[in-house]
Legacy VTK file of the C-alpha trace (Angstrom):
# vtk DataFile Version 3.0
C-alpha trace
ASCII
DATASET POLYDATA
POINTS 172 float
148.418 103.970 155.004
151.918 105.364 154.865
154.715 105.262 152.327
157.367 105.943 154.971
159.303 103.142 156.606
157.594 101.693 159.656
158.802 102.932 163.003
159.457 100.333 165.649
158.079 96.907 164.855
159.001 95.322 161.550
156.078 94.644 159.196
154.471 91.428 158.117
154.927 91.157 154.333
152.043 90.094 152.078
152.613 89.395 148.396
149.461 90.429 146.549
148.199 90.404 142.970
145.182 91.687 141.050
142.136 89.411 141.174
143.814 87.266 143.814
141.478 85.358 146.093
140.616 87.645 149.048
141.658 85.123 151.704
145.312 86.093 151.224
144.823 89.733 152.217
142.231 88.942 154.875
144.539 86.387 156.493
147.543 88.725 156.342
145.593 91.688 157.775
144.145 89.627 160.631
147.511 88.039 161.419
149.260 91.432 161.404
146.623 92.874 163.759
146.828 89.927 166.155
150.625 90.075 166.186
150.598 93.856 166.652
152.647 94.413 163.510
152.131 96.708 160.548
151.269 95.154 157.189
153.469 95.718 154.150
151.640 94.717 150.961
153.681 94.302 147.796
152.694 93.757 144.190
155.397 92.650 141.774
154.925 93.795 138.186
156.292 90.875 136.188
156.070 92.884 132.960
158.918 95.114 134.105
162.426 94.541 135.268
164.483 96.056 138.041
166.834 98.837 137.004
167.851 100.115 140.436
166.889 99.003 143.940
166.145 101.845 146.363
164.720 100.487 149.649
163.336 103.890 150.651
161.147 104.172 147.527
159.554 101.965 144.939
161.964 100.176 142.678
163.133 102.018 139.606
161.934 99.901 136.753
161.652 99.687 133.015
158.708 98.015 131.371
158.820 95.204 128.884
155.635 96.810 127.449
156.245 100.589 127.667
153.163 101.568 125.631
150.695 100.463 128.284
152.940 100.956 131.293
151.983 103.925 133.483
148.229 103.937 132.991
147.951 100.186 133.555
150.128 100.275 136.660
148.062 103.147 138.127
144.849 101.166 137.535
146.307 98.034 139.134
147.645 100.045 142.080
144.257 101.652 142.644
142.511 98.261 142.551
145.021 96.753 144.973
144.805 99.675 147.422
141.020 99.236 147.501
141.473 95.502 148.173
143.886 96.218 151.028
141.526 98.774 152.567
138.638 96.293 152.347
140.674 93.521 153.993
141.910 95.793 156.799
138.340 97.038 157.381
137.201 93.428 157.943
139.656 92.884 160.806
137.613 92.624 164.025
138.122 95.540 166.420
139.241 93.199 169.213
142.162 92.043 167.033
143.528 95.591 166.924
144.236 98.293 164.351
146.377 97.421 161.347
148.733 100.067 159.951
149.569 99.271 156.334
151.508 100.418 153.320
151.716 99.333 149.696
154.707 98.922 147.410
155.028 98.109 143.720
158.123 96.147 142.798
159.594 94.924 139.531
161.033 91.682 138.264
160.661 88.120 139.464
157.945 88.025 142.166
159.616 85.529 144.502
163.014 87.219 144.446
161.502 90.708 144.780
159.443 89.645 147.804
162.455 87.970 149.421
164.540 91.111 148.885
161.797 93.352 150.337
161.382 91.035 153.336
165.106 91.202 154.042
165.184 95.002 153.614
162.337 95.458 156.112
163.324 92.622 158.440
159.862 91.096 157.976
159.274 88.200 160.375
157.063 86.377 157.848
155.931 86.463 154.234
152.296 85.729 153.364
151.431 84.632 149.811
148.560 82.783 148.178
148.335 79.650 146.120
147.408 79.912 142.498
143.831 79.278 141.513
142.789 75.921 140.173
142.580 75.260 136.480
144.761 74.264 133.575
145.912 77.773 132.630
146.977 78.506 136.211
148.834 75.193 136.487
150.560 75.802 133.150
151.610 79.308 134.205
152.935 77.978 137.504
154.837 75.202 135.733
156.461 77.667 133.336
157.089 80.518 135.776
157.422 78.627 139.042
155.349 79.031 142.174
156.233 82.056 144.291
155.487 80.289 147.575
157.568 77.259 146.628
160.586 79.372 145.673
160.334 81.408 148.872
160.090 78.317 151.066
163.217 76.810 149.480
165.430 79.886 148.998
165.216 82.163 152.003
165.192 81.833 155.774
161.969 83.581 156.769
158.774 81.687 157.527
156.335 81.664 154.631
152.594 81.314 155.099
150.947 80.039 151.924
147.222 80.764 152.113
145.220 78.169 150.179
142.511 78.955 147.702
139.527 78.043 149.857
136.799 77.519 147.279
135.833 73.825 147.316
136.806 72.030 144.134
133.190 71.300 143.221
132.413 75.059 143.249
135.244 76.129 140.912
134.291 78.171 137.907
136.002 77.318 134.597
LINES 1 173
172 0 1 2 3 4 5 6 7 8 9 10 11 12 13 14 15 16 17 18 19 20 21 22 23 24 25 26 27 28 29 30 31 32 33 34 35 36 37 38 39 40 41 42 43 44 45 46 47 48 49 50 51 52 53 54 55 56 57 58 59 60 61 62 63 64 65 66 67 68 69 70 71 72 73 74 75 76 77 78 79 80 81 82 83 84 85 86 87 88 89 90 91 92 93 94 95 96 97 98 99 100 101 102 103 104 105 106 107 108 109 110 111 112 113 114 115 116 117 118 119 120 121 122 123 124 125 126 127 128 129 130 131 132 133 134 135 136 137 138 139 140 141 142 143 144 145 146 147 148 149 150 151 152 153 154 155 156 157 158 159 160 161 162 163 164 165 166 167 168 169 170 171
């Protein structure tokens, strides 16, 4: 993992979230390895808003919930790094090695991912679908679907990885 900009080939961008179904990261890691591109994973903290955009570093942000801010973000970042490492470790050796980095962004997830993709000249953005269930559908209806916004508002290809658990196996 590196926090420096990638040298040479532009990275494949994967939008990730805590407790997201693992297929998103596994698909992005495998695709990046097969394409010979690094993987740029980004988590957008919706509970904060962008104060200043600095492409060389994480976004400068202010939290909407400052009391729980730094400790919670560190815990989420640690969990997400472990998920990325696990997904990259599952890439078959014949697919190639995957160099990766992780960024935490602020604000609206779709717009932040689009901005990061443009900044890094990412050839594609990989995101997941929301899980099934009423609460997830309600959240998506109120906040909008990241994949849908990306598909309609920017020019890069977007791969939306479906939630693969069969409907009859869903947990409430």
